[in-house]
C-alpha positions, -999 to +999 in steps of 0.1 A: -340+086+138-311+062+137-279+077+124-261+058+096-231+040+109-210+019+084-186-009+095-158-015+070-139-048+075-104-057+062-080-078+083-054-085+056-018-075+048-008-039+054-006-031+017-042-041+011-054-020+040-033+009+028-052+007-005-085+014+014-073+048+026-080+069-006-114+053-009-124+057+027-112+093+026-134+100-005-164+082+011-160+103+043-157+135+021-189+128+001-209+116+031-198+138+060-228+127+081-220+091+078-201+075+107-175+051+094-157+026+115-128+007+100-121-028+116-087-041+110-055-054+127-042-030+153-011-023+133-032-004+107-044+023+131-020+049+118-037+051+084-071+061+098-066+080+131-066+115+115-080+106+081-114+125+085-136+136+114-162+110+107-138+080+104-129+059+134-106+029+137-112-003+157-083-027+161-090-065+165-063-090+172-078-120+153-048-142+161-050-136+198-080-121+217-104-129+189-090-162+176-113-189+164-151-191+164-153-182+201-132-152+196-152-141+166-184-144+186-169-121+212-159-097+185-194-097+170-209-089+204-186-060+207-194-048+172-232-053+177-232-029+206-220-001+183-254-003+164-241-003+128-266+002+101-245-014+072-215-036+068-189-035+040-167-066+039-136-056+019-118-088+027-141-117+020-123-145+038-136-170+064-134-146+094-151-118+077-177-142+061-186-154+096-191-118+109-211-111+077-234-141+085-240-128+120-248-094+108-271-108+080-291-126+107-296-091+122-311-079+089-284-053+083-274-042+048-243-062+041-221-063+010-187-079+003-159-075-022-158-094-055-123-107-059-129-117-095-112-151-089-122-164-123-104-135-140-074-140-117-071-176-127-071-166-164-044-140-158-021-165-140-029-195-161+003-213-173-008-209-209-032-188-229-029-158-206-053-129-210-031-098-204-049-074-228-076-062-203-064-053-168-083-067-139-104-043-119-081-026-093-086-030-056-098+006-056-125-002-082-135-033-061-138-012-029-159+015-048-182-012-061-190-024-025-199+010-013-220+016-045-240-015-038-245-004-002-261+028-014-230+050-011-217+057-046-186+079-047-185+106-074-153+107-095-147+143-085-143+131-049-116+106-058-089+132-053-070+119-024-033+129-027-016+124+007-023+113+042-007+146+052-030+168+030-052+192+049-089+182+051-111+195+036-092+200+004-102+216-029-100+187-053-098+211-082-065+225-071-050+196-051-029+183-079-011+216-086-004+226-051+030+217-035+032+181-023+019+178+013+046+165+037+048+154+073+066+173+101+103+163+100+107+178+135+090+147+148+119+125+136+151+118+155+182+139+152+199+134+119+166+130+100+149+162+110+165+183+082+167+178+044+194+200+030+189+221-001+199+202-032+199+169-014+181+140-030+164+115-007+158+081-021+140+053-004+148+016-011+125-012+000+141-043-015+122-070+002+087-084+002+066-112+018+074-138-010+104-148-030+086-142-063+085-105-055+121-099-043+147-085-066+181-102-060+199-083-033+233-084-051+217-066-080+199-041-057+233-034-041+246-025-076+216-002-081+225+016-048+262+019-056+255+034-090+229+057-076+255+071-051+281+074-079+257+092-102+240+113-075+268+122-049+244+144-029+218+118-023+208+100+009+196+064+007+170+053+032+165+015+036+129+005+045+119-029+059+119-049+091+129-085+097+159-108+100+167-106+063+165-069+063+186-066+095+214-086+080+214-070+046+210-034+057+237-037+083+260-049+055+250-021+032+252+007+058+287-005+068+298-004+032+280+027+020+278+055+046+252+073+024+227+046+035+205+048+065+187+018+080+153+034+088+143+006+112+171+015+136+161+051+138+123+053+136+099+037+161+066+039+144+048+036+111+037+072+114+074+083+115+081+062+084+052+079+066+066+113+075+100+103+061+084+088+030+066+121+023+100+139+020+115+113-004+121+123-040+114+087-051+108+053-035+121+021-050+100-008-039+089-043-048+052-051-051+049-047-014+034-027+015+061+000+011+049+008-024+014+015-010+026+034+020+048+057-002+017+061-025-002+075+005+024+103+008+023+114-029+058+101-034+065+086-068+074+049-067+097+030-091+081-004-085+098-037-094+075-066-105+085-102-108+060-131-104+031-106-100+019-080-125+004-044-123-025-056-144-037-078-115-050-046-100-025-038-071-006-008-085-002+019-059-027+048-057-017+075-082+014+057-094+023+056-131+027+024-151+057+039-169+076+038-136+070+000-132+100-022-140+092-056-154+102-080-182+078-096-206+077-134-202+051-159-213+049-172-177+042-138-162+022-134-140+023-168-125+007-156-092-015-128-079+004-125-047+038-139-056+035-168-032+038-196-058+070-215-066+086-204-099+074-227-127+108-223-145+129-226-114+151-197-122+129-166-113+138-151-147+111-125-141+134-109-115+169-121-126+164-107-161+159-072-148+192-054-150+202-027-124+204-003-153+167-007-161+159+003-125+184+032-126+169+046-158+134+048-141+148+063-109+168+090-128+138+099-149+117+105-118+145+125-102+148+147-133+110+153-133+112+162-096+139+187-102+117+204-128+087+207-105 
């Protein structure tokens, strides 16, 4: 008898891949005899390495080794040798479509994600927006693919809390047990201890597109006021890249309570450990929101051109912690990659530092009570 072996494909941005984690975890929990192989970019391996005994990860460099049709053919030959019995395409782009076609010819069960493009167009239309009914979330879309493949996931198994939670976990008590955290001893000196009464706050002020980035001058005001109001706090600055390097160097020189995470931690796993010990993360609609969500850390998320109702809110996050302003033009984009129709990015510039601070302090107050 051929054992069931499911291939799950998603090559996209880190945040989208992170959103698969709670669903893959639930799938592995409900079907312990199902082998699951996640195919994604190599950078995503940390999310899945120790997720569940029946989950494996396979990295594919689609911009290098497996670039173009010739590369995809080579990747298909490598995949075919693993004798999959079903394929779940959770990306639905040209590369994954091509692999789907090859697997379809082999008469495998193949299903792909419905991105609800028509609903997305209505949500982002320049006029007559339909904001009443939220779009299906990415989590819903992933669940739908597995259901159509014959692997429905029961609601009681959708209890993922943290990438650091023990497995198996009693879903009935998971929400009331202490928050699972990573081992701080695996972090460099200076980050291996969280002192009693110390508040750790993460700030991830950048994103892939301008339409999702809060003005850095205003974010600096947020940090300055946080330090003034919470003298025993430590601020951890998350993000990597030229813009982050320049800004974070300026902020750490001006405010010694700030730590530039990228200069101390070498891996995404270490960043996840640190995130698990934060009292709150402040993030744009970006990968850091989703990474913090995988560690059961509450996120104050800042939304500009995009909108939580497009379906990309972090796992387990609360809409009341989202910071946004109501404008007729919002959202103008699903991914924040379009030029501002007004030209002034009012969706971000009209958010005051005080609005963000109010959300942060409310979360900190709730954390102190628990």
